[in-house]
N, C-alpha and C positions, 0 to 999 in steps of 0.2 A: 453387441459391439465390444471389442476388447481393445485395449491398449495397445498398439505396435511396440515390440520390443526395440526396436531402432530408438524410440522416444524414450522409453523408460532407461536406457543405456546412456543417452545424451544427458538427461537430467542427472544421473548418477556421477558421471563423470565430472559436472558442474557442482557438485557438494549437495544436491537435494537428496532427502531419502523420501521414497514414496511409501506411505501407509495405508493401511486397511486392506480388506478383503477383495475390496473391487478395484483398488489402487488408482482412485482419483484424486487422493488428497497427498500433500506433499510438507515437508519441513526443510528449512536449511538454517544454518547459524548464521545469524546476521555478523556483520563486520565488527559492529560495535559490542556485540556480546564477547567476541574474541578481544577487542581493544579494552574491555572493562577487565576482563580476566587477566591479560597480559601485563597491561601497562596501567591500569586504573584509569583509563580515558572512557568518558561515557557519551551516550549519544543525546541530542538535542532533546528527545523526548524525555529523558531524566532530567535534565537541565530545567525543561519548560512544563513538563507534567507530571513530574514523581514517578516514571515508569524507570525502574531498575534496569539497566541494561544486561546486566549478567542474568536476570531472571525472566527475559522476555522472549517469548517463542514466536518465530516468523514463519506464519503457515498458509496453507490454502487447502480449501475443500474442492477446489476446481481447476486443478493445474492445467488440464488440456483443453479448457473452454473459455473462450472470450468473445466479446462483441465488437472488439476492435482489433487492430493490426497497427499499433502505434509505432511511427518512425524512431521514437526515442526508447521504446522497450528494449530491456537488456535481456529478454528471453528470446528462445527460437519461435518466432510466430508461426514458421511453417510447421510445427508441432500442434498448431491448433486444431481440433477435432471437430468444432461446430460452435455454435452458438447459442446451443441449449443441452441439457443433459436428460431431456425426455426419454431417449431411447437406450438410458444407460443405467444399469442396477447401481444404486448408491448404498453407501454403508451408514450405519446409524451413528449420530454425533457422539455418543459416549465411546464407541470404539476407535472413532477416528481420534478423539482426545487421547485417549489412551495410546494411541499409536504415535502421536505426535511427540507425547511426553518420552516414551520409551526409546523413539529415535534419536530425540535431542540428546538423551542420556548417553546412549550409543557414541553419538558425534563429538560429545564432551570427554570421552573417557581418556583420550590421549594427552588433553589438557593435564591431568592429575599429576604426571611426573613430569610436567615442565617446571623447572626451578624459577622460572620468573612469574608463574601463576600464583595469585592469591589463594591459598587452600581453603580460607574460610567461606570467598565468595564462591570457589568451584562446588563445596558442599551446597551452599544455597541455590546455586545455579541447577541442581537436580531436581529442583522444586519450584518450577517457574511460577510467578504472580500475575504474568499477564500474557496475553494472547493477542499478537498482532495479526490479523486476518488480510495480510496484503501481500504475499510473496509472489504470486504470479495468476494468470488467470482472471475471471471474474467472479468474486464469491458469492453475488447475488443469483448466479446461476445455480447454485447448490439447492436444492429444495427444502432442506431442512434447516436453512440458515438461522433462523429464530430459535430453533430448538437447540443448536448448538451453541448459540451466544448464551442461551439459559442454562446449558450444563455447565458451560464454563463459569460462569457466574456462582452456580451451585456450589463450585469447587472453590470459592474464594479467590478467583482471579479476575480481573478486569480485562475489557475487550477493546481493540482498536480496529474498527471496521473500514477499509479502503475501498470505495467503489467508484467506476467511472460514470455512474449516473443513468446507465442505460436501461435499468430495470427500475422505474419509480414504482411499478405496481408491486414489486417485491419490497420495496423500502416501506411502502405504504402498509403492507401486511403484516410487518413484524410486529409479532406480540412481545418480543423481548428486545429491547433497544439495547445497543452496545453501550459501554461505558462513554466512547469517543467515536463518533461519526466523520469520516472525511469523504468529502466528493472531490474528485479530480476534475479541475477546471483548466484545460490547457489550450484554448481558444477563444478568441475574442468575439468571434462570429462564426456563420455556418461555413464560409468558404475556406477558413483556416483550419475549422474543425476536420472538414472532411480531408483536407491535405495532410493534417498532423496524425489523425487517427485512424484513416483507411477504414472507416466503419464497416462490419460485415453484416450489418442489418440496416434496413430503411428507417428512416425518421431518426435515426441516432441523436442529432442534434435537438429535435424537438423533446425527444423523451429525457436528454440532459436537461433542458429547461424545466420539465415537469419536476424532477427530481431536486433542482434549485429551488422551486417554489414549496416543495414539501420540507425541505430541510429547516424551515422556520418553525415548523410544526413539532421538531423533536424536543425531547425535555433534557436529553442527554447532551454533552458537550460537542458542539460542532467545530468543523474545519473546512475550509477550502484551501487545497493544494492545487498551487500551478508550478508544473515542472516547466521551466522556461528555457526554450531552444532558440539560441542565436540566430538571425537570419530566417527564422521559421513563425515562431509565435512570440517572439518578445516584442511586441508592438501593442499600439491602441489601449493603452492604460486606462482610457475613460470608456471603453466598450467594456473591458473585464470589469471596472468600477459598478457598471449597471447591472451585470448579473450577478456580483458579489451584494449588491443592496437587494437584490430579488430573494437569494438565499439568507441574508442576515445571519452569517455563521458568527459564532463566538472568537474565533480566530482565523487568520489567513497566512498561509505560509508559501511566499513565492521561493522557489528552490530551483538552481541551475541544473539544468541536464548534466549527467556524467558521461562520457564517452566510455562505456564499459560493455561488456558482453556482445550480444548480438547487434546491437544498435551500431556498432563499428562498421558493419557491411552495409549500414543504410545512411549515415550521418559522417560528417567530416570533424575532426577534433576541433577544427575553428567554430562548430556548433556550440560547444561547451563555455559558456559565458563565465567570466571570473567573478568572484565574489563581489567585487566593487560594482558589476555590471547589476547584480541583483539587489545590491543595496540601491542602486540608483532608480531601478524600477519600482521597489517598494516604495521609494520616496513619492514616486509619481501617482501610484495607487494610493497613498496617504492623502494626497492633495484632490483627488476626486470621490474619496468616501470620507466616512466619518471614524476612519481607524487611525491608529497612530503606531510607529515603529517601537515595539516593546524591546527587542532584543535580536541579537544575531548571533549565528553559529559557523563561524568561517571554515571549519574543517568540512561541513556539508554543503557550504555555498547556499544557506538557507536563513532567510529572515523572518521574525515573527511579528504580525499586526494584531493588535486588540483594540476594541472600540475605545473610543474617547472617554 
């Protein structure tokens, strides 16, 4: 199997840079990396977790593979090649990481000449300190994910792993935990799950619930991310609460869906909640759980809840 040229060109136009010999991995400069360099504005991950926005790599080792076709996804879900990478030759973790850093440096080259850019920050950005394995696709489909995380840690970098939870077997078999594990929880029940995610595998809801049960066994920091879409999944906080209690994460992040990318062809602008809507929903979650609102970040329409 090879990657169709039309898919590679599509992602290149969107600012992605595909790396590695077998071209299944990609990096893209995050909006907040740019904001940090140009305007000294930083992401909520820096505010809440100490991750420096200008030194964060936003990557994926499985760009063209996923187990969902989510309504709210910003990527082109038509470019999904399958739900596993078993028949695809994969690159080694070390060469992928080298490729990520090299591509990120090339993407940052033009910022050096911008008079608005903090030159000290630009120099620091050449050597990232965190890898957010969250860009696109489902990272747990990459066979050597544990080795990838371990190699990143050997290079004195931290890792954020974001998964849709449909590969509990992969989470359970991780020999190297990420610094911070995110599981996306974007439906309060099975019917909504199927409507929101359009799963490409059988028993996706059941697999997600297995992953939620596993989350409590992790030693790393854990986080539940709720991407909230108005008139779709922004309902039944009491049902979300039961699922959250099952996972017992350190943090909960209700976050408003943003009407961007390919999702504009599937949803309407009216599906994008205001920040105040997200705060109201977070308050309801707090009522049904033992979590409290700790902070909020209006530019990203996200709220942070922590345990009482």
